[in-house]
Every structure is written in C-alpha cells, then in structure tokens.
C-alpha positions as CSV (number, residue, x, y, z in Angstrom):
1,X,0.0,0.0,0.0
2,X,1.4,3.4,-1.0
3,X,1.8,6.0,1.7
4,X,3.0,9.6,1.5
5,X,4.2,10.3,5.1
6,X,5.4,8.6,8.2
7,X,2.2,9.5,10.2
8,X,0.0,7.5,7.8
9,X,2.5,4.6,7.9
10,X,2.2,4.5,11.7
11,X,-1.6,4.4,11.4
12,X,-1.5,1.5,9.0
13,X,1.0,-0.3,11.2
14,X,-1.4,0.0,14.2
15,X,-4.4,-1.3,12.3
16,X,-2.4,-4.3,11.0
17,X,-1.0,-5.1,14.5
18,X,-4.6,-5.0,15.9
19,X,-5.8,-7.3,13.1
20,X,-2.9,-9.7,13.7
21,X,-3.7,-9.7,17.4
22,X,-7.3,-10.6,16.6
23,X,-6.0,-13.5,14.4
24,X,-3.9,-14.9,17.2
25,X,-6.8,-14.7,19.7
26,X,-9.1,-16.5,17.3
27,X,-6.5,-19.1,16.7
28,X,-6.2,-19.8,20.5
29,X,-10.0,-19.8,21.0
30,X,-10.5,-22.4,18.2
31,X,-7.5,-24.4,19.4
32,X,-9.0,-24.7,22.9
33,X,-12.4,-25.3,21.5
34,X,-11.3,-28.2,19.3
35,X,-9.0,-29.7,22.0
36,X,-11.7,-29.6,24.7
37,X,-14.5,-30.8,22.4
38,X,-16.4,-27.5,22.7
39,X,-18.6,-25.8,20.1
40,X,-20.1,-27.1,16.9
41,X,-18.6,-30.1,15.1
42,X,-21.2,-31.0,12.5
43,X,-19.9,-33.4,9.9
44,X,-20.3,-31.9,6.4
45,X,-18.7,-34.7,4.3
46,X,-20.2,-38.2,4.0
47,X,-16.6,-39.5,4.3
48,X,-13.3,-37.9,5.0
49,X,-11.7,-38.8,1.6
50,X,-11.0,-37.2,-1.8
51,X,-14.2,-38.7,-3.1
52,X,-16.1,-37.2,-0.2
53,X,-14.7,-33.7,-1.1
54,X,-15.8,-34.2,-4.7
55,X,-19.3,-35.2,-3.7
56,X,-19.5,-32.1,-1.4
57,X,-18.5,-29.8,-4.3
58,X,-21.1,-31.5,-6.6
59,X,-23.9,-31.3,-4.0
60,X,-24.4,-27.5,-4.5
61,X,-23.8,-26.8,-0.9
62,X,-20.2,-25.8,-1.5
63,X,-20.4,-22.3,-3.0
64,X,-17.4,-20.5,-1.6
65,X,-13.9,-22.1,-1.9
66,X,-10.8,-20.5,-0.6
67,X,-7.4,-21.7,-1.7
68,X,-4.3,-21.3,0.6
69,X,-1.1,-22.0,-1.4
70,X,2.6,-21.9,-0.9
71,X,5.9,-22.4,-2.8
72,X,5.1,-26.2,-3.3
73,X,2.6,-25.4,-6.0
74,X,5.3,-23.8,-8.1
75,X,8.1,-26.3,-7.8
76,X,6.9,-28.3,-10.8
77,X,7.4,-25.0,-12.8
78,X,11.1,-25.1,-11.9
79,X,11.0,-22.6,-9.0
80,X,12.6,-24.0,-5.8
81,X,10.7,-23.8,-2.5
82,X,12.3,-22.3,0.5
83,X,13.0,-25.0,3.1
84,X,13.5,-28.4,1.4
85,X,16.8,-29.8,2.5
86,X,19.4,-29.7,-0.3
87,X,17.1,-28.3,-3.0
88,X,15.3,-25.4,-1.3
89,X,16.2,-21.8,-1.9
90,X,17.8,-21.3,1.6
91,X,20.1,-24.3,1.1
92,X,21.6,-22.8,-2.1
93,X,22.5,-19.2,-1.3
94,X,26.2,-19.7,-0.5
95,X,27.4,-17.7,-3.5
96,X,25.9,-14.6,-2.0
97,X,28.1,-14.7,1.1
98,X,25.1,-13.9,3.4
99,X,25.5,-13.9,7.2
100,X,22.6,-16.3,7.3
101,X,20.2,-17.5,4.5
102,X,17.1,-15.5,5.6
103,X,19.1,-12.3,5.4
104,X,18.4,-12.0,1.7
105,X,14.8,-11.3,2.6
106,X,15.6,-9.2,5.7
107,X,14.6,-5.5,5.2
108,X,17.4,-4.0,7.3
109,X,20.0,-6.1,5.5
110,X,18.5,-5.2,2.1
111,X,18.8,-1.5,2.7
112,X,22.5,-1.9,3.4
113,X,23.3,-4.6,0.9
114,X,20.7,-4.8,-1.9
115,X,23.0,-6.6,-4.3
116,X,22.4,-10.2,-3.2
117,X,18.6,-9.8,-3.5
118,X,18.6,-8.3,-6.9
119,X,21.1,-11.0,-8.2
120,X,18.7,-13.6,-6.9
121,X,15.7,-11.7,-8.4
122,X,17.3,-11.9,-11.8
123,X,17.4,-15.7,-11.5
124,X,13.8,-16.0,-10.3
125,X,12.2,-13.1,-12.1
126,X,8.5,-13.5,-13.3
127,X,8.1,-14.3,-16.9
128,X,10.7,-17.1,-17.0
129,X,8.3,-19.8,-15.7
130,X,4.9,-21.1,-16.6
131,X,2.0,-21.9,-14.4
132,X,1.4,-25.4,-13.1
133,X,-1.7,-27.7,-13.0
134,X,-2.4,-26.2,-9.5
135,X,-2.6,-22.6,-10.9
136,X,-4.9,-23.7,-13.7
137,X,-7.1,-25.7,-11.3
138,X,-7.6,-22.5,-9.3
139,X,-8.5,-20.6,-12.5
140,X,-11.0,-23.4,-13.2
141,X,-12.6,-22.9,-9.8
142,X,-13.0,-19.2,-10.7
143,X,-14.5,-20.0,-14.1
144,X,-17.1,-22.2,-12.3
145,X,-18.0,-19.5,-9.9
146,X,-16.7,-21.4,-6.9
147,X,-13.4,-19.5,-6.0
148,X,-14.0,-16.9,-3.4
149,X,-10.3,-16.1,-3.0
150,X,-6.8,-17.4,-3.3
151,X,-4.5,-16.6,-0.4
152,X,-1.0,-17.1,-1.7
153,X,2.4,-17.0,0.0
154,X,4.1,-16.9,-3.4
155,X,5.8,-14.0,-5.1
156,X,6.2,-15.5,-8.5
157,X,2.9,-14.0,-10.0
158,X,2.0,-17.3,-11.6
159,X,-1.5,-17.1,-10.3
160,X,-1.9,-13.9,-12.3
161,X,-0.3,-15.5,-15.4
162,X,-2.8,-18.4,-15.2
163,X,-5.7,-15.9,-15.3
164,X,-6.6,-14.9,-11.8
165,X,-7.2,-11.2,-11.4
166,X,-6.2,-8.9,-8.5
167,X,-9.6,-9.2,-6.8
168,X,-9.3,-13.0,-6.8
169,X,-5.9,-12.9,-5.0
170,X,-4.6,-12.0,-1.6
171,X,-0.8,-12.0,-2.2
172,X,0.0,-12.3,1.5
173,X,3.7,-12.0,1.1
174,X,3.5,-9.5,-1.7
175,X,4.3,-9.6,-5.4
176,X,6.8,-8.6,-8.0
177,X,3.9,-7.1,-10.0
178,X,4.5,-3.6,-8.6
179,X,7.4,-1.9,-6.8
180,X,7.8,1.1,-4.6
181,X,10.5,3.5,-3.4
182,X,11.5,2.4,0.2
183,X,11.4,6.0,1.5
184,X,8.3,6.5,3.6
185,X,8.1,10.2,2.4
186,X,8.2,9.2,-1.3
187,X,6.8,5.7,-2.0
188,X,6.7,6.3,-5.7
189,X,5.3,3.3,-7.6
190,X,7.0,1.5,-10.4
191,X,5.6,-1.2,-12.7
192,X,6.9,-4.7,-13.6
193,X,8.5,-3.6,-16.9
194,X,10.5,-0.8,-15.2
195,X,11.8,-3.2,-12.5
196,X,12.6,-5.8,-15.1
197,X,14.8,-3.4,-17.2
198,X,16.7,-2.4,-14.0
199,X,17.3,-6.0,-12.8
200,X,18.4,-7.4,-16.2
201,X,20.8,-4.5,-16.8
202,X,22.3,-5.3,-13.4
203,X,21.5,-1.8,-12.1
204,X,20.5,-1.4,-8.5
205,X,17.0,0.1,-8.9
206,X,16.8,3.7,-7.5
207,X,13.9,6.1,-7.3
208,X,13.8,8.7,-10.1
209,X,12.3,11.2,-7.7
210,X,14.4,10.8,-4.5
211,X,17.3,8.4,-5.4
212,X,16.3,5.9,-2.6
213,X,16.2,2.2,-3.3
214,X,13.2,0.8,-5.1
215,X,12.0,-2.6,-3.9
216,X,9.5,-5.0,-5.4
217,X,6.3,-5.2,-3.3
218,X,7.2,-8.5,-1.7
219,X,7.1,-8.7,2.1
220,X,10.5,-9.0,3.7
221,X,11.2,-10.1,7.2
222,X,10.7,-7.0,9.4
223,X,7.8,-5.7,7.2
224,X,4.0,-5.9,7.8
225,X,1.8,-8.0,5.6
226,X,-0.5,-6.0,3.3
227,X,-3.5,-4.4,5.0
228,X,-5.8,-6.2,2.5
229,X,-4.7,-9.5,4.0
230,X,-6.2,-8.6,7.3
231,X,-9.4,-6.9,6.1
232,X,-10.2,-9.6,3.5
233,X,-9.8,-12.6,5.9
234,X,-12.5,-11.2,8.1
235,X,-14.9,-11.2,5.2
236,X,-13.8,-14.4,3.4
237,X,-13.4,-17.0,6.1
238,X,-16.8,-16.7,7.8
239,X,-18.3,-17.5,4.3
240,X,-15.9,-20.3,3.5
241,X,-17.4,-23.7,2.6
242,X,-14.2,-25.4,1.6
243,X,-10.6,-24.5,2.3
244,X,-8.1,-26.1,0.0
245,X,-4.5,-26.0,1.3
246,X,-1.7,-26.8,-1.2
247,X,2.1,-26.5,-1.2
248,X,2.6,-24.9,2.2
249,X,3.8,-26.4,5.5
250,X,2.0,-23.6,7.4
251,X,5.0,-22.6,9.4
252,X,4.9,-18.8,8.9
253,X,2.4,-16.7,10.8
254,X,0.0,-15.0,10.5
255,X,-0.7,-16.9,7.3
256,X,-0.6,-20.3,9.0
257,X,-3.2,-19.1,11.6
258,X,-5.9,-18.7,8.9
259,X,-6.6,-22.5,9.1
260,X,-7.7,-22.2,12.7
261,X,-9.5,-18.9,12.4
262,X,-12.9,-20.5,11.8
263,X,-14.0,-24.1,12.3
264,X,-17.2,-24.4,10.2
265,X,-15.6,-25.3,6.9
266,X,-14.1,-28.4,5.3
267,X,-10.3,-28.3,5.0
268,X,-8.8,-30.3,2.2
269,X,-5.0,-30.4,2.1
270,X,-2.8,-31.6,-0.7
271,X,0.8,-32.2,0.4
272,X,3.7,-34.3,-0.9
273,X,5.0,-34.9,2.7
274,X,3.1,-37.7,4.5
275,X,4.1,-36.2,7.8
276,X,1.8,-33.3,7.1
277,X,-1.2,-35.6,7.3
278,X,0.1,-37.2,10.5
279,X,1.0,-34.1,12.4
280,X,-1.5,-31.5,11.1
281,X,1.0,-28.7,10.6
282,X,-0.1,-25.2,11.5
283,X,-2.6,-26.3,14.1
284,X,-6.3,-26.6,13.9
285,X,-6.4,-29.6,11.5
286,X,-7.4,-33.1,12.5
287,X,-7.1,-35.8,9.9
288,X,-7.3,-39.1,11.7
289,X,-8.3,-38.8,15.4
290,X,-11.6,-40.0,16.9
291,X,-12.8,-36.4,16.8
292,X,-12.0,-35.8,13.1
293,X,-15.1,-34.4,11.4
294,X,-14.0,-32.0,8.6
295,X,-10.4,-32.3,7.5
296,X,-9.1,-34.4,4.6
297,X,-5.4,-35.0,3.7
298,X,-4.5,-36.2,0.2
299,X,-0.8,-37.2,0.1
300,X,0.6,-36.6,-3.4
301,X,2.2,-33.9,-5.4
302,X,0.1,-30.8,-5.7
303,X,-0.4,-31.2,-9.4
304,X,-1.5,-34.9,-9.1
305,X,-3.9,-34.0,-6.2
306,X,-5.6,-31.3,-8.4
307,X,-5.8,-33.7,-11.3
308,X,-7.3,-36.4,-9.1
309,X,-10.0,-34.1,-7.7
310,X,-10.8,-32.7,-11.2
311,X,-11.1,-36.2,-12.5
312,X,-13.6,-37.1,-9.8
313,X,-15.6,-33.9,-10.6
314,X,-15.5,-34.6,-14.3
315,X,-13.6,-31.5,-15.0
316,X,-10.9,-30.9,-17.5
317,X,-7.9,-28.6,-16.5
318,X,-7.1,-26.9,-19.8
319,X,-3.9,-25.3,-21.1
320,X,-3.4,-22.9,-23.9
321,X,-0.5,-20.8,-25.3
322,X,0.2,-17.6,-23.4
323,X,0.3,-14.1,-24.8
324,X,2.5,-11.2,-23.7
325,X,0.6,-8.7,-21.5
326,X,2.5,-5.9,-19.7
327,X,5.8,-7.8,-19.5
328,X,4.1,-11.0,-18.3
329,X,2.9,-14.1,-20.2
330,X,-0.8,-14.2,-19.5
331,X,-2.5,-17.5,-20.4
332,X,-5.9,-17.8,-21.8
333,X,-7.5,-20.9,-20.2
334,X,-10.6,-22.5,-21.7
335,X,-13.0,-23.3,-18.8
336,X,-13.3,-27.0,-18.1
337,X,-16.4,-28.9,-18.8
338,X,-18.5,-31.1,-16.4
C-alpha cells in the first residue's frame, strides 16, 4: 500500500497489528475449543476422503472455496521452494556470502546490501516460468463461480499468469507485480516492466524522484503484511465452505493461523509430505483422530492432487498458449467442462 508520510504509515501499522492480534486470539479460541471438544462439530462430508470432497462440491452446498497456497505449487514449474533440504532456496545461497540465508529477505540487510537480493531476483524473475496444474485448477474454480479467494504466500505471480485477477488474490507475502520506493516520504510506484529493465541490466533500482532504493512489493522479514490480507480474511473465512491448502507447510504466521480462524468449513489439504497428514502442521487440523469431522489430507504432489480431484468432478484442466501482456505471459485458459 502506497503511503505519503510517516504519520500515515504508523496508522496503517497500528491497524495491521490490531488485526494480527485478533487473528492470534481467534487461533487460540479455536484451538482450545477443538481440543476440549467444545462448540459445533457438525460433519459436512459423508466420508473424509478425496471422493467425499468431490461429492460435497457437486452437492451444490459448496459455494465459496478458498485456496491457501505456498511455494510447493510452483516447484513443478522449476521454481525452488524455501525450506526443502538440499534443493530449497535457503540451502543454495552460499554464493551470495550472506551472514545467514534468511538475510536475503531481511529488510534491514537489504537497505545496506541490496546486491544479493537483486542478483537472486534476476534468476527467479517472473516471466521465465509457466503456471502449473495447480494454478490452472484454481482458475478453473474461478470459471465455475466457486473461487471466493486465493490466499498465496508466493511472489512468482504465476496465479496472475494463469488468469486470476487482482480481486481473486490475496498475495499475503507481496508480489513482483509492482514496486515502490522504500522512502516513507516518497513511496513512488513502479511497474513490472520498469523493474525488469533495471534487474536485467544489473542496475540497482533507485527512485527517479528521490534516489532511494526501489524494492518489489514483496514482504520482507521486518515488514508488515498488506492491509488487505487482514481486512479480507474477516470477510472471506466466515463465508468459506471449503478450504483447499496446497504446497505450504503452514510454518509462517500469521498466514498459517488462517486455518484455525474458523471451524465451520471443510479443510482439504494436498501435500507431498506424508508427515503433514500425520501431524496436522499449522494447528487446527485433525485428519485421523476420533474427533475428526471436517479435514481431509491427500498425500501426493500438488499437481497430481488437483488432477485427481478434477477427474472425480468430471472437470478438464485446460492449457493454452500464453500471450504477452504488460511484461508477463498471461495464459488464456478454456473453462473446463463437467
């Protein structure tokens, strides 16, 4: 969000902190409620399986689907996730001589040493990768009028490339789609094309107006999440009928706490790691206890999980050739048929 003076920035920070506090309190209330067996626990699915999820979607009772996605939905596109041992991004940053891997996304380190981040950004810059089955599956949900919102931890913009629009997305950790001057008293905005020219010419992007650094609008450690994240979750989650979680281990708050914010929806999780289903990462998920009533874990790659669900629904996840739009390759996807 663009601001023009420090006073406004402090006001926004206050509202975000209050909303984050509300999220943590709701998480604790729901955690105690589920642990102690308090509150409503009506069973929505006829069985806690992929088939049960498909029948629920086909029943007409499932009208608002929210997707929560992380880096795991983009690995099949060739983009590394962050934490996988050996192959994850944090395990392969030695060439940047960082004091610790996370420093590359630390705002204080960036302001003093922006070079490592922009070198990495050149390697991972949007436009070099194509959407995966997961991205097109979410577009298919939109085409069928079922997608209320996609909450994404990703900064690769592949949701937009697949055809989701700004109103369909909550880019919780920001995006490369726009950039801003880091000076609170300037905050001039720059588009994707401007930043691309700077990065690929190996120039450190600086503001045309005040000469401060210009940073893509991704959320670094030490920065607040976008205000829209907090305002939208209060509207979206009370109306959610089905929450689909893909490609995230739910280790980063406050994003992870969304699963426990409300208990009256079905949670369907697609994960490649079988430990996810056993441990219920992120809290608030119960896949196999005697009290389980809503949550389903499907252990497979994210793409295979989406294809399996689409097959049960009789849907076809379609691909077409992309076209250049504003420096990005935007795909035109033909809606699937039932």
